[in-house]
C-alpha positions as CSV (number, residue, x, y, z in Angstrom):
1,M,49.2,52.0,22.0
2,A,48.3,48.6,23.5
3,Q,44.9,49.9,24.4
4,L,44.4,51.2,20.8
5,R,45.3,47.8,19.4
6,Q,42.9,46.1,21.9
7,L,40.2,48.6,20.8
8,N,40.7,47.8,17.2
9,K,40.6,44.0,18.0
10,S,37.3,44.6,19.8
11,K,35.9,46.5,16.8
12,W,36.8,43.8,14.4
13,F,35.4,41.2,16.7
14,W,32.0,42.8,17.0
15,C,31.8,43.6,13.3
16,S,32.6,39.9,12.6
17,I,29.9,38.9,15.0
18,V,27.3,41.2,13.3
19,I,28.3,39.9,9.9
20,F,28.2,36.3,11.0
21,A,24.8,36.7,12.8
22,G,23.4,38.4,9.6
23,S,24.6,35.5,7.5
24,I,23.1,33.0,9.8
25,G,19.8,34.9,9.8
26,L,19.7,34.8,6.0
27,L,20.5,31.1,6.1
28,Q,17.8,30.6,8.6
29,F,15.3,32.5,6.5
30,F,16.0,30.5,3.4
31,V,15.9,27.1,5.3
32,E,12.6,28.0,7.0
33,S,11.1,29.0,3.7
34,E,12.1,25.7,2.2
35,L,10.6,23.9,5.2
36,V,7.3,25.7,4.7
37,D,7.3,24.8,1.0
38,S,8.2,21.2,1.8
39,H,5.3,21.1,4.3
40,Q,2.9,22.4,1.7
41,R,4.1,19.7,-0.8
42,Q,3.7,17.0,1.8
43,L,0.1,18.1,2.5
44,E,-0.6,18.1,-1.3
45,K,0.7,14.5,-1.6
46,I,-1.6,13.5,1.3
47,A,-4.5,15.2,-0.6
48,K,-3.7,13.4,-3.8
49,L,-3.7,10.0,-2.0
50,N,-7.0,10.7,-0.4
51,I,-8.5,11.9,-3.7
52,T,-7.4,8.5,-5.2
53,I,-9.1,6.6,-2.4
54,F,-12.3,8.8,-2.7
55,N,-12.5,8.3,-6.5
56,Q,-12.2,4.5,-6.0
57,I,-14.9,4.1,-3.4
58,Y,-17.4,7.0,-3.7
59,V,-20.7,6.1,-5.4
60,E,-23.0,9.1,-5.3
61,E,-26.3,7.2,-5.6
62,L,-25.4,4.9,-2.6
63,E,-24.1,7.5,-0.2
64,P,-27.5,8.9,1.2
65,A,-28.4,5.4,2.2
66,Y,-25.1,3.8,3.3
67,H,-22.6,6.6,3.9
68,E,-19.8,4.0,3.0
69,T,-17.3,6.7,2.0
70,Q,-17.6,8.6,5.3
71,Q,-17.4,5.4,7.3
72,I,-14.2,4.3,5.5
73,F,-12.5,7.7,6.1
74,Y,-13.8,7.8,9.7
75,Q,-12.4,4.3,10.4
76,G,-9.0,5.3,8.9
77,R,-8.8,8.7,10.7
78,Q,-5.7,9.9,12.4
79,A,-5.5,12.1,15.5
80,D,-3.3,14.8,13.8
81,L,-4.9,14.7,10.4
82,Q,-8.3,15.9,9.2
83,V,-9.6,15.1,5.7
84,T,-12.7,17.0,4.4
85,I,-14.3,16.6,1.0
86,L,-17.0,19.0,-0.3
87,D,-19.2,18.9,-3.3
88,E,-19.9,21.9,-5.7
89,Q,-22.4,23.4,-3.3
90,S,-19.9,23.2,-0.4
91,N,-21.9,20.4,1.2
92,V,-19.7,18.1,3.4
93,I,-19.4,14.6,2.0
94,V,-16.5,13.4,4.1
95,H,-15.1,14.8,7.4
96,S,-12.8,12.2,8.9
97,P,-13.0,13.3,12.6
98,V,-16.7,12.7,12.9
99,H,-19.1,9.8,12.6
100,W,-21.4,9.9,9.5
101,S,-24.5,10.5,11.8
102,E,-22.9,13.8,12.9
103,I,-21.9,15.1,9.5
104,N,-25.1,17.1,9.0
105,Q,-24.4,19.0,12.2
106,L,-21.3,20.6,10.8
107,Q,-21.4,24.3,10.1
108,Q,-21.2,25.8,6.6
109,Q,-17.7,25.3,5.2
110,N,-17.8,28.0,2.5
111,R,-17.4,30.7,5.1
112,F,-13.8,29.7,5.7
113,P,-11.0,31.5,3.8
114,E,-9.4,28.3,2.4
115,I,-12.7,27.5,0.7
116,Q,-13.5,31.0,-0.4
117,R,-10.1,31.6,-2.0
118,L,-10.5,28.6,-4.3
119,T,-12.8,30.7,-6.5
120,T,-9.7,32.6,-7.7
121,E,-6.8,30.3,-6.8
122,E,-5.9,26.8,-7.9
123,K,-4.9,25.7,-4.4
124,V,-4.7,27.4,-1.0
125,Y,-2.3,26.9,1.9
126,L,-2.8,28.9,5.1
127,D,-3.1,28.7,8.9
128,R,-6.1,29.7,11.1
129,T,-7.8,28.8,14.3
130,D,-10.2,25.9,14.3
131,P,-13.4,27.2,16.0
132,N,-14.3,23.6,17.2
133,T,-11.0,22.9,19.0
134,N,-9.6,26.5,19.4
135,Q,-6.2,25.3,18.1
136,I,-4.3,26.7,15.2
137,N,-4.1,24.4,12.2
138,Y,-2.5,24.5,8.8
139,Y,-5.0,24.0,6.0
140,F,-4.4,22.9,2.4
141,S,-7.3,22.9,-0.1
142,K,-7.7,22.4,-3.8
143,K,-10.4,21.5,-6.3
144,F,-10.5,18.2,-8.2
145,Q,-12.7,16.3,-10.6
146,S,-14.1,12.8,-10.1
147,P,-14.0,10.2,-12.9
148,D,-17.6,11.3,-13.8
149,N,-16.4,14.9,-14.3
150,K,-18.0,16.3,-11.1
151,D,-16.2,19.0,-9.2
152,Y,-15.2,18.5,-5.6
153,I,-13.0,20.2,-3.0
154,I,-10.6,18.5,-0.7
155,R,-9.2,20.1,2.4
156,I,-6.3,18.7,4.6
157,A,-5.8,20.1,8.1
158,V,-2.9,19.3,10.5
159,P,-2.0,21.0,13.8
160,K,0.4,23.9,13.5
161,K,2.1,22.9,16.8
162,T,3.7,19.9,15.1
163,F,5.3,21.9,12.4
164,S,6.1,24.7,14.9
165,T,8.1,22.2,17.0
166,V,10.3,21.4,14.0
167,L,10.9,25.1,13.3
168,N,11.6,25.8,17.0
169,N,14.1,22.9,17.1
170,F,15.8,24.2,14.0
171,R,16.0,27.7,15.5
172,M,17.3,26.3,18.8
173,Q,20.0,24.5,16.8
174,I,20.9,27.7,15.0
175,A,21.0,29.6,18.4
176,V,23.2,26.9,19.9
177,F,25.5,27.0,16.9
178,I,25.8,30.8,17.1
179,I,26.6,30.6,20.9
180,V,29.2,27.9,20.4
181,F,30.8,29.7,17.5
182,T,30.8,33.0,19.4
183,S,32.4,31.3,22.4
184,F,35.1,29.8,20.3
185,Y,35.7,33.2,18.6
186,W,35.8,35.0,22.0
187,L,38.3,32.5,23.4
188,S,40.5,32.9,20.4
189,H,41.2,36.5,21.5
190,N,42.1,35.5,25.0
191,L,43.7,32.1,24.8
192,E,46.2,30.6,22.4
193,R,44.7,31.5,19.0
194,R,46.1,28.7,17.0
195,N,44.8,25.9,19.3
196,I,41.3,27.5,19.5
197,L,41.1,27.9,15.7
198,K,42.3,24.3,15.2
199,L,39.5,23.0,17.5
200,A,36.9,25.2,15.8
201,S,38.1,24.1,12.4
202,Q,37.8,20.4,13.5
203,H,34.4,21.0,15.0
204,N,33.2,22.7,11.9
205,L,34.5,19.9,9.7
206,D,32.7,17.3,11.8
207,L,29.5,19.3,11.7
208,K,29.7,19.6,8.0
209,R,30.2,15.9,7.7
210,K,27.3,15.2,10.0
211,I,25.0,17.6,8.1
212,A,26.1,16.1,4.8
213,Q,25.5,12.6,6.1
214,T,22.1,13.6,7.4
215,A,21.2,15.3,4.2
216,N,22.2,12.2,2.2
217,N,20.2,10.0,4.5
218,Y,17.1,12.1,4.0
219,I,17.6,12.1,0.2
220,E,17.8,8.3,0.4
221,L,14.7,8.2,2.6
222,Q,12.8,10.4,0.0
223,N,14.0,8.2,-2.8
224,A,12.9,5.1,-0.9
225,S,9.5,6.7,-0.2
226,S,9.0,7.2,-3.9
227,C,10.0,3.6,-4.6
228,L,7.6,2.3,-1.8
229,A,4.8,4.4,-3.4
230,V,4.9,2.2,-6.5
231,A,5.5,-1.2,-4.8
232,N,3.0,-3.8,-6.0
233,S,3.2,-6.3,-3.2
234,A,4.1,-6.5,0.5
235,D,7.2,-8.5,-0.3
236,E,8.4,-5.9,-2.7
237,A,7.8,-3.1,-0.1
238,V,9.7,-5.1,2.5
239,N,12.7,-5.7,0.2
240,I,12.9,-2.0,-0.7
241,S,12.9,-1.0,3.0
242,Q,15.5,-3.6,4.0
243,Q,17.8,-2.5,1.1
244,L,17.4,1.2,2.2
245,L,18.3,0.3,5.8
246,K,21.3,-1.6,4.6
247,N,22.6,1.2,2.4
248,I,22.1,4.1,4.9
249,F,22.8,2.7,8.4
250,D,26.1,1.0,8.3
251,G,26.8,-1.3,11.3
252,T,23.2,-2.0,12.1
253,Y,21.0,-5.0,11.1
254,S,17.3,-5.0,10.4
255,A,14.5,-7.6,10.3
256,I,10.9,-6.9,9.0
257,E,8.3,-9.4,10.1
258,L,4.8,-9.0,8.7
259,A,1.7,-9.9,10.8
260,D,0.9,-13.0,8.8
261,N,4.4,-14.4,9.6
262,I,4.5,-13.6,13.3
263,G,3.3,-16.3,15.5
264,K,0.7,-15.6,18.1
265,G,3.1,-16.0,21.0
266,D,5.8,-13.8,19.4
267,S,3.4,-11.0,18.6
268,I,2.3,-10.9,22.3
269,H,5.9,-10.6,23.4
270,C,6.7,-7.6,21.2
271,W,6.2,-4.6,23.3
272,A,6.2,-2.3,20.3
273,I,3.1,-4.0,19.0
274,R,1.4,-4.2,22.4
275,T,2.0,-0.5,23.3
276,G,1.7,1.0,19.8
277,H,5.0,2.9,19.8
278,S,8.7,2.2,19.5
279,Y,10.5,0.0,22.1
280,S,14.2,-0.2,23.0
281,A,15.9,-3.2,24.7
282,T,19.5,-3.3,25.9
283,S,19.6,-6.4,28.0
284,P,18.5,-10.1,27.6
285,Q,15.8,-9.6,30.2
286,S,14.0,-7.0,28.1
287,Y,14.4,-8.6,24.6
288,C,11.3,-9.1,22.6
289,Q,10.7,-12.8,22.0
290,H,10.7,-12.5,18.2
291,A,14.1,-10.6,18.3
292,I,16.1,-13.3,20.2
293,G,16.9,-15.4,17.1
294,P,18.1,-12.5,14.9
295,L,20.1,-11.0,17.7
296,K,22.1,-14.3,18.0
297,K,22.4,-14.5,14.3
298,Y,24.0,-11.1,13.9
299,N,25.9,-11.2,17.3
300,C,24.1,-8.0,18.6
301,N,23.0,-7.1,22.1
302,N,20.6,-4.2,21.6
303,H,17.5,-3.8,19.5
304,L,14.8,-1.3,18.7
305,C,11.3,-2.3,17.6
306,Y,8.9,-0.1,15.6
307,P,5.3,-1.3,15.0
308,L,4.0,-1.1,11.5
309,L,0.7,0.6,12.2
310,A,-1.6,2.2,9.6
311,E,-5.4,2.6,9.2
312,G,-5.9,1.2,12.7
313,K,-4.3,-2.1,11.8
314,T,-1.0,-3.7,12.8
315,F,0.9,-5.0,9.7
316,G,4.0,-6.2,11.5
317,V,7.2,-4.9,13.2
318,L,10.5,-3.4,12.1
319,T,13.4,-4.6,14.3
320,I,16.8,-2.7,14.3
321,M,19.7,-4.6,15.9
322,F,23.2,-3.2,16.8
323,G,26.1,-3.7,19.1
324,Q,27.0,-1.8,22.3
325,D,29.5,0.5,20.5
326,K,26.6,1.7,18.2
327,N,24.2,2.3,21.0
328,Q,24.8,6.1,21.4
329,M,25.1,6.7,17.7
330,V,21.7,5.1,17.0
331,K,19.9,6.8,19.8
332,Q,21.1,10.3,18.8
333,E,21.1,10.3,15.0
334,H,18.8,7.7,13.5
335,E,15.7,7.0,15.6
336,I,13.7,9.6,13.8
337,Q,14.7,8.1,10.5
338,F,13.9,4.6,11.6
339,E,10.4,5.9,12.7
340,F,10.0,7.5,9.2
341,I,10.8,4.3,7.5
342,A,8.4,2.3,9.7
343,Q,5.6,4.7,9.2
344,N,6.2,4.9,5.4
345,L,6.3,1.1,5.1
346,A,3.1,0.7,7.1
347,L,1.2,3.3,5.0
348,N,2.3,1.5,1.8
349,L,1.4,-1.9,3.2
350,A,-2.1,-0.5,3.9
351,R,-2.2,0.9,0.4
352,I,-1.1,-2.5,-1.1
353,E,-3.7,-4.3,1.0
354,L,-6.5,-2.0,-0.2
355,K,-5.4,-2.3,-3.8
356,D,-5.3,-6.1,-3.5
357,K,-8.8,-6.1,-2.0
358,L,-10.1,-3.9,-4.8
359,N,-8.4,-6.0,-7.5
360,K,-9.8,-9.2,-6.0
361,K,-13.3,-7.7,-5.8
362,A,-13.0,-6.5,-9.4
363,N,-11.8,-9.9,-10.7
364,T,-14.1,-12.3,-8.6
365,D,-17.6,-13.5,-9.4
366,P,-19.7,-12.5,-6.3
367,L,-22.0,-15.5,-6.5
368,T,-19.6,-18.4,-7.0
369,H,-16.3,-16.7,-5.8
370,L,-14.6,-18.0,-8.9
371,W,-12.6,-15.7,-11.2
372,N,-14.7,-13.7,-13.5
373,R,-14.6,-13.2,-17.3
374,R,-12.4,-10.2,-17.0
375,Y,-9.7,-12.0,-15.0
376,F,-9.9,-15.1,-17.2
377,F,-9.2,-13.3,-20.5
378,T,-6.5,-11.1,-18.8
379,H,-4.7,-14.2,-17.6
380,L,-5.1,-15.9,-21.0
381,N,-3.6,-12.8,-22.8
382,Y,-0.7,-12.6,-20.3
383,W,0.1,-16.3,-20.7
384,R,0.0,-16.0,-24.5
385,Q,2.4,-13.0,-24.5
386,N,4.9,-14.7,-22.2
387,R,7.7,-16.0,-24.4
388,E,8.5,-18.7,-21.9
389,N,5.2,-20.4,-22.7
390,V,5.8,-20.8,-26.5
391,D,6.9,-24.4,-26.1
392,K,4.4,-25.3,-23.5
393,S,1.0,-27.1,-24.0
394,A,-2.3,-25.9,-22.7
395,A,-6.0,-26.4,-23.0
396,I,-9.2,-24.5,-22.5
397,L,-12.2,-26.4,-21.1
398,M,-15.6,-24.7,-21.7
399,V,-18.3,-25.9,-19.3
400,D,-22.1,-25.4,-19.6
401,V,-24.8,-26.5,-17.2
402,D,-27.3,-28.8,-18.8
403,Y,-31.0,-27.8,-18.7
404,F,-30.2,-24.8,-16.5
405,K,-33.2,-22.8,-17.8
406,E,-35.5,-25.7,-16.7
407,V,-34.0,-25.5,-13.1
408,N,-34.8,-21.8,-13.0
409,D,-38.3,-22.2,-14.4
410,T,-39.3,-25.1,-12.2
411,L,-37.5,-24.5,-8.9
412,G,-36.9,-20.7,-9.1
413,H,-33.8,-18.5,-9.3
414,D,-32.6,-19.4,-5.8
415,A,-32.3,-23.0,-6.9
416,G,-30.5,-21.8,-10.0
417,D,-28.0,-19.9,-7.8
418,E,-27.6,-23.0,-5.6
419,A,-26.8,-25.0,-8.8
420,L,-24.2,-22.6,-9.9
421,K,-22.5,-22.7,-6.4
422,I,-22.5,-26.5,-6.5
423,I,-20.9,-26.4,-10.0
424,A,-18.3,-23.9,-8.6
425,Q,-17.5,-26.3,-5.7
426,A,-17.2,-29.2,-8.1
427,L,-14.8,-27.3,-10.4
428,N,-12.6,-26.1,-7.5
429,K,-12.4,-29.5,-5.8
430,N,-11.6,-31.4,-9.0
431,T,-9.1,-29.2,-10.7
432,R,-5.4,-28.5,-10.0
433,D,-4.2,-25.6,-7.9
434,K,-2.5,-24.0,-10.9
435,D,-5.6,-24.2,-13.1
436,V,-7.6,-21.0,-13.7
437,V,-11.3,-21.6,-13.1
438,A,-13.8,-18.8,-14.0
439,R,-17.4,-18.1,-14.5
440,I,-17.6,-16.2,-17.8
441,G,-21.3,-15.6,-17.9
442,G,-24.7,-17.1,-16.9
443,E,-24.3,-20.9,-16.5
444,E,-21.1,-21.0,-18.6
445,F,-17.7,-21.7,-17.0
446,A,-14.2,-21.9,-18.4
447,I,-11.0,-23.6,-17.2
448,F,-7.5,-22.8,-18.4
449,C,-5.0,-25.7,-17.8
450,E,-1.3,-26.0,-18.6
451,N,0.3,-29.3,-19.5
452,I,-2.8,-31.4,-19.7
453,E,-3.6,-34.3,-22.0
454,V,-6.8,-35.8,-23.3
455,E,-6.9,-38.6,-20.7
456,Q,-6.4,-36.1,-17.9
457,A,-9.2,-33.9,-19.2
458,T,-11.5,-36.9,-19.5
459,L,-10.6,-38.0,-15.9
460,M,-11.3,-34.4,-14.6
461,F,-14.7,-34.4,-16.3
462,S,-15.5,-37.8,-14.7
463,R,-14.5,-36.5,-11.2
464,I,-16.6,-33.4,-11.6
465,S,-19.6,-35.4,-12.8
466,K,-19.3,-37.8,-9.9
467,F,-19.2,-34.8,-7.4
468,L,-22.4,-33.4,-9.0
469,E,-24.1,-36.8,-8.7
470,E,-23.2,-37.0,-5.0
471,N,-24.4,-33.4,-4.4
472,P,-27.9,-33.1,-5.9
473,L,-30.3,-30.1,-5.6
474,R,-32.8,-29.9,-2.8
475,D,-35.4,-31.8,-4.9
476,Q,-32.8,-34.5,-5.4
477,R,-32.3,-33.5,-9.0
478,T,-28.9,-34.2,-10.3
479,I,-27.0,-31.5,-12.1
480,T,-25.1,-32.5,-15.3
481,I,-22.7,-30.5,-17.4
482,S,-21.4,-30.6,-21.0
483,M,-17.7,-29.9,-21.7
484,G,-15.8,-28.8,-24.8
485,V,-12.0,-29.0,-24.9
486,A,-9.5,-27.4,-27.3
487,F,-5.7,-28.0,-27.0
488,Y,-2.7,-25.7,-27.7
489,P,-0.5,-26.0,-29.7
490,N,-2.8,-28.3,-31.7
491,I,-5.0,-25.2,-32.2
492,P,-3.4,-21.7,-32.4
493,I,-3.9,-19.6,-29.3
494,E,-3.7,-16.2,-31.2
495,G,-6.9,-14.2,-31.2
496,D,-9.9,-16.2,-29.8
497,E,-9.4,-19.3,-32.0
498,L,-8.7,-21.6,-29.1
499,I,-11.8,-20.4,-27.2
500,R,-13.9,-20.7,-30.4
501,Q,-12.9,-24.3,-31.0
502,A,-13.6,-25.2,-27.4
503,D,-17.0,-23.6,-27.8
504,K,-17.7,-25.6,-31.0
505,A,-16.7,-28.8,-29.1
506,L,-19.1,-27.8,-26.3
507,Y,-22.0,-27.3,-28.9
508,V,-21.2,-30.8,-30.3
509,A,-21.5,-32.2,-26.8
510,K,-24.8,-30.5,-26.4
511,E,-26.1,-31.9,-29.8
512,R,-25.0,-35.4,-28.9
513,G,-27.2,-35.5,-25.8
514,R,-25.4,-33.4,-23.1
515,D,-23.7,-34.9,-20.0
516,Q,-20.5,-35.6,-21.9
517,I,-17.1,-34.2,-22.9
518,C,-16.1,-33.5,-26.5
519,F,-12.7,-32.6,-27.9
520,A,-12.0,-30.1,-30.7
521,P,-10.1,-32.1,-33.4
522,S,-7.0,-30.5,-35.0
523,T,-4.1,-32.9,-35.3
524,K,-4.1,-36.7,-35.8
525,A,-3.3,-37.2,-32.1
526,V,-6.6,-35.7,-31.1
527,R,-8.7,-37.0,-34.0
528,D,-7.8,-40.6,-33.1
529,V,-9.3,-40.1,-29.6
530,Q,-13.0,-40.9,-29.1
531,A,-14.8,-37.6,-29.4
532,T,-17.1,-38.0,-26.3
533,S,-17.1,-39.5,-22.9
534,T,-20.0,-39.6,-20.5
535,R,-19.6,-38.6,-16.9
536,K,-20.0,-42.2,-15.8
537,T,-16.9,-43.3,-17.7
């Protein structure tokens, strides 16, 4: 009878093991399917980012001569990421791993399945062997249209071994979990059942808490990644990252220092920046120089440094600080998440820098390096719509170069360009930092000033005229200017009324002999001021 009971126990044990293993297998199948889908979505996001960069910099007429687009993608290449862009005829326009001089040597791309299948599918995700490197890669490809409605194909390739490592680690964790659970279950039939079940229950509870905490952390990381993707400035991106670190990693402290804020000596003593990968320090002898102050401030004795590297440039360093009791916890659970935050922050800092450069290029006059017409009117509209400026005073100063056509006709256009540069220097040196100085067309300039009076405008005109007198052209010809000024709230700022009145005042200055300033009358306070003032005043 005892043997029969033991046999029944064994049957139930092995049946339970089979059912449990089957459940774990189904769970593993669904999780791995989700990981594959997540990997495809990640590659699609990378493709969208590169499409945005391509649309911003690609100019078809210039490419055969300068290959600027290929050079930019080549300079920003990554070892584990290939970006390829093809035109409608499957000609390679961009292939990030190679120099532009080697792009014509690439074999035909339309023979590969990820390109062929785009004729019937919207986007393709597959893996195959790269004939050049003999390694298996994952490929994601899709069609897109440029702003001028031309069709292109983008293909993103990443090594399969990277993703396979994640899957293998997950499978190993599942295997370990099965072994541990089976061991506990087996011991429960041979040792004190209650104690073993109690331990297993506690272990399971801890594991659930750990999984739930990890899942919550990754959700927070994903949300932060979305927030970083829309950050408009480096300071905003840094604040988002620090708030994320504060919310997720309790008991640790963080400091993010950007490259512009790190002194030369400090940056040399940061091993993370020097080596290009994370660095851990657990004793005062190994501390990075820049971390000594924050460690004392937060009373910590360990720190991790992560370099903010993207597009081949160092943007700064992320420093994580913690006490001795947090050392093991940080090493086991959070280092990958810290690395993710550092990489995400670095990529977004690179994006913000590129956006700022493009904005500055789009809003700056290339000859004088002053703001251009577009920026001037954008700033004026923004100032006008800001309710805080309703009770403030302001003025627009329209400036025109006297006899500029004569300079061009007699000395040539090079001399005309030199004259415009001298005018730009005069305006920059003799206006306030908060004034907006712009070249709005040809030899015409405009200045927007807040809180300025008639006397201040007259003094500004005199200083500008004196600078021009002290800096003549190469034939010792002195440049002179005429200036028209209109004041708000004496004249409404709605529409273009303030600019029109400043223009009228400028025309009056021209009619009265040039080389003078004239004010647009509107209220008694302005009418009583003498209308013109020569530069020698």
